[in-house]
N, C-alpha and C positions, 0 to 999 in steps of 0.2 A: 825739415825747414831749410831754406836756402838763404844765405847771407850774401850781400854784395861786398866785394873786397876792394880796398884802395890799391890802385896799381901805379898811377903816375900822374903828373900834372901836364896839361896841354893849354897853352895860351893862358888865359886868366881863369881857367877852370880846374877843378879837381876831377879826375877821371876815376870812375868805379866800374867794375864789371861783374856780371852775374856768373855764378858757378853753375855748370850744367849738372843735371841729375840723370839717373838711370831712366830710360824709356822716354826721355824728353825729346820732343820733335817740334822744331820750328819756334822755340821760345824766342820772343823778340819780334815776331811778325807784326805786332801792333804795340803801341806805347801811348801813355797819357801821363800827365803830371800836373800837379797844382800844389803850391806851397811845399809842405813836407811829405807829400804823398806821391808815390810813383806806382803806376799800373803797367804790367807787362803781360801781353797775351801769348798763349801757346795753343793756337787753334788747329795745328796740323797733325795732331796725334790721330792715327787711324785705328788704334786698338782700345781707346778709351775716350770719354768726353773731353772737350777742350777745357782749359783752365785759364783764369786770369789771376796773376800773382800780385799781391799788394805789399808794397814796401813803405816803411816810414823812416824818416831821418832820425837817427839816435846818436847824438853827439857827432862824431866824424864818420859814422858808419850808416849803412842802409840795411835795415833788418826786415825780413819777411814777417808780416803780421797776420795775413789772411790769404786764403785761396778761394776765389769765387768760382762757383759752378752753377749751371742751370739746375733748377729743382727737378726738371724732367729731362736732364741731359742724357744723351745716348752716344755710343761710340761714333767717332768721326763726325760730330755735329757742327764743327767749325766754330764752336763757342770761343770768343776772344778774337775773332777776325778783325773786329773794329772796336774801339773804345772811345767814349766821350765823357767828359766830366762837367758838371755844373755845380760849382762850389757854393754859389749863392743860395741855391735851394737844396743843397746836400744830396745830390743825385749822381750816380754813374750809370751810363747806358752802354751795354755790351751787345755786339752783334754776333749771331750764330748763323752764318750764311748757308751752311749745308742743311740746317734744320728750318730755314726760312723763318727765323725768329730773332727777336731782340729782347733783352732783359734789363729791367730797371732795378738798381740796388741803392740802398741808403748808404751814404758816406759816414753816417754816425756809427752804425753797428754792422754795416756791410750785409744786412739781410736783404733777400730778394723781395722787392715791393710789387712788381708786376711783370707780366710777359706781354710783349707786343707781337702780334701776328695778324695776318690778313687771310680770311677764309678763301679757299680755292687756290691759293698760291702753292706751286710745287716746282722746284727746280729753278726758282726765280733769283736765287742768291740774295734774297731779302736778308739784310743784315751785313752785307759786304761793306757798307759804309753807314756810319751813324753820326748824328750831330744833335746837340741840345743847347738851348739858351733860354733861361727862365722857364716858362711853362710850355715851351714849344720843343718838340723833338721831330727829327726827320730821319727816315730809314731808307736807304737806297736798295733797289732790287734790279741791278743792271741786266740780268739775264731774262727778265720777264718779257712776255710778248715777242718771243723769237729773237731776243737780243736788242730790241728797241729800248727796253728798259723803262723803269718807272721809279718814283719815289713817293713815300707815304708820309703824310704830316699828321702828327698826334698832338693833342693838347691835354695838359694835366687837369684832372678833375678830382681833387682830394688826393688819395693814394692811387687812384685809377688813371689810366691814360686812354682817352677816346680818340678814335680815328676821325680826323677832320676831313681829309680829302686825299685823293691820289693825283699827282702831277706828272706830266710827261713832256717830252720835247717834240721836235718836228718829226721824229722818226727818220728813217732813211729808206725811202721806198725802193730806190735802186738796190740798196744793200739787201733789203728784205726779199727782193726778187732775184738776187744775184746767184752766181754760179757756185760760190763757196759758202762754207758754214761760218756762222758767227760774224756777220757782216754789218750789223746795224749799229746804232749809236752807242749802245751801252749806257744810256742815260741812267744816272744813279750810281755810277762807279765811285763817285766822290760826292760828299754833301757838306754844307756848312750853314750855320745859322748865326746871324748877328742882328740883334734887335728884331725888327719886323721883316728883315730880309732873309730869304732862303735862296742859297746858291747851289746849283746841282751841276756836276760835271758829266759830260757826254763825250768821252775820248774817242769813241769809234773803234776801240780795240782793247785788248787786255795784255797785261804783262804779269807772268807768274813769279813765284819766289825764286825760280832759277833763271830769271831774266829772259825767259822765252816769250816773245811777243806773237800775238795773233791778230791780224787785221787784213782787210781786203787791200790788195794792191791798188794804189791810187785812192785810198780812202780819204775822206775829208780830214782836215787838220784837227778836228774836235772843237768843242764849244763849252762854255759855261752859260747856263740859263739862270736868269735872275727872276725871282718871284717875290711879291710883296704881300704880306699879311695885313688885312684890314678887317679887324674884328673876326668874324667867322669865315671871311672870304680870303682866298689865296689866289692872287692874279699874277699872271706872267707879265713882267715889265720889260725885259730885254733879253737879248742873246748876245753874249760876249765872245768875240773872236779876236785874237791878237793880230796886229798888223804884220808881224813876222811869224810865219808858221810853215806851211807847206804840207803836202800830203803825208799821211802816216806819222804825224808828229804826236798823236795821242794827247793833245792839249786837253786838260781837265782830268787826267788820270789821278792827280792828287790835288787837294784843295784845302785851304784854311782861310778863315775870315774872322776879323774882330775889329771893333772900333773904327769902322769906315774904311778898312783896308782888306783886300783879298789877294791871295797869292795862289797861283795854280801852276802845276807842273806839266811839262810836255816832254817826257823822257826819251821819246824815240825821234826827236827832232835831229836832222842833219846826221844821218847814219848812227843814230842812237847816242850821239854826244849829249843831247838833251838841252833843255832850256826851262826857265820859269818866267812867269809874267805877273807883274803887280798891277792891280786895279785899285783906284781910289773912288770913294763915294763923294761926288761933288754935285751939290744942288740936286740931290735925290737921283743922280744918275751915276752908274758905274762907268768910270773912264779909265782907259788903259794908261798906265803911268810909266812902266819901265819893263825892259827885258833883262833878265838876269842870266849871266853865262859864267861858267867856271873859267878862271884865268888860264888854266892848263887843260882846256877842253880837248878831248880825244874821242874818236869813235868808240862806242860801247860803254861809255861812262854812265849813261842813264841818269844824268843830272836832271832832277825834277821828279824822280820816282816817289819822293816824299817831301812835304813842305810843312813848315811851322812858323808861326809868328810869335816873337817875344816882345820885349819892351824896345820899340824902335829898331828891331832887328828881324831879319828873315833868315831862317835856316832851311837849307836845301840838301836833301840826301841824294847821293850819287853812288848807288851800291855796286856799279860796275867799274868805278874808278880805282886808281891805285897803281903801284909799281908792278904788281902781278896781275892776275886775272880775277876780277870780281872781289877784290879786297874791300873796297868801298871807302867813301869819304863823306864828310859833311862840310858844306860851305856856309859861311855866315856873311851877311851883307848888312851894313849899317846905314841908317838914314841920316843924311847930312842936314845942316841947318837950312840949306836951300831946298830941302825936300827930295833930294836925289838919292838913289840907292847905289852905294859904292862901297869901297873899302873891303872888298872880298878877302876873307881869310879862310883857312882850311883847318877843320877840327879832325885830327886823326885819332886813332886809338893805338896803344902799344900792343904788339904781338899779333897784329892782324895777319891772317893767312889767306891763301888762295881759297876763294869761295866763301869767305866770311859774310859777304854782302852787307857790310856795315853801312847804315843809312837807309836800309829798306823801310824803316819806320822812324819818324822823328816827331817829338813833342817838346814843347817849350813852355816855361812859365817865366816869371820876372827874373828869377835867379838861377834857374837850372834848365838843363836840356837832357832829355833821355832819348837814346837811340837804340834801335834794335838791329841785331845782326843774326838773323835766323839760320844762316848757313854755317856759323861757327861750330867747330867741333863736329864736323861731318853731319851737319844738319840738326844737331841737338839744340843749337842756338844759344845766344847770350844777349845781354843788354848792357849798355854803359850809361852811367849818370854823370853829367858834368855840372858842377856847382860853381857859380861865380865866386871868386875870391874878392871880398869887399876890402 
């Protein structure tokens, strides 16, 4: 069992960090939080199945209470690549991209309720991204169809989850016929659900945990596709592209949405300095609202690799930032009374080292933020939990 230890205080938060364990690989690659629960994924282990660790607040400490595993888990299955929580219905959704699967767990007793998969998919990276809201779940498969990508919509039916439809973007015909490998949209690299809206990122490239990017030279800037659910139908409503972008910006690499707001990262913008863009739902249309940039922007910072929405706050991970190389930082932006996103501040963690890549994953709730740094301790990984001081 692993406990989280109090290390220091940063801004108005208490900072905690996870202890590494033997054979741990990539702990902190994914995170999720809600109330007094924190979930941290370890999908990168190549010699055993992936694990999601569950922590619960206990006084001033965070204590590991459960370890989630797939009932049919296998070595290097990528279980824990992505995590989404739906507290209202008591459900956690966990992606296992190397196994082309996703799993539903009960938040009450953490038992596995269902397995989501699609017949015929192989090597599609189904489970790279997951999202859930109410009785609707979405699973991204960005490597399907030669890298064009797809996302699959499921609806809850009792304890079962039925496949409703498959959705896709425009594709990238030039990329699909291009000279290099992996040139298409990668639709499904990120997903979000809020109410009847389904948002899907198509960044046109990938960035791995070592911050190595792969995309076609001169590739499009990326896009977010907006779909709307109407009963049993899911219809495409819009394609969102920010006014500030540029080739190879991987807009849509990360995505989060809630309560009429959406934020999407573009971490390879401007020589990998990165950017994030906020969209607002106005009169049933998603409208670009703001471009977020780090105040100390520098090439290689990868600002936008992860994004999260809190209470009137946006958190953006920049795993390549820092005084050394790839230490990582998290930036927070607050919404002013005029509706503008400003007041950027930086959430660091004590003891960061070269290659920690803090901010690779970020999740937020009303009073806490949890951030992954899977490169910590030579790739064993760690996570930090920051709790607001009231």
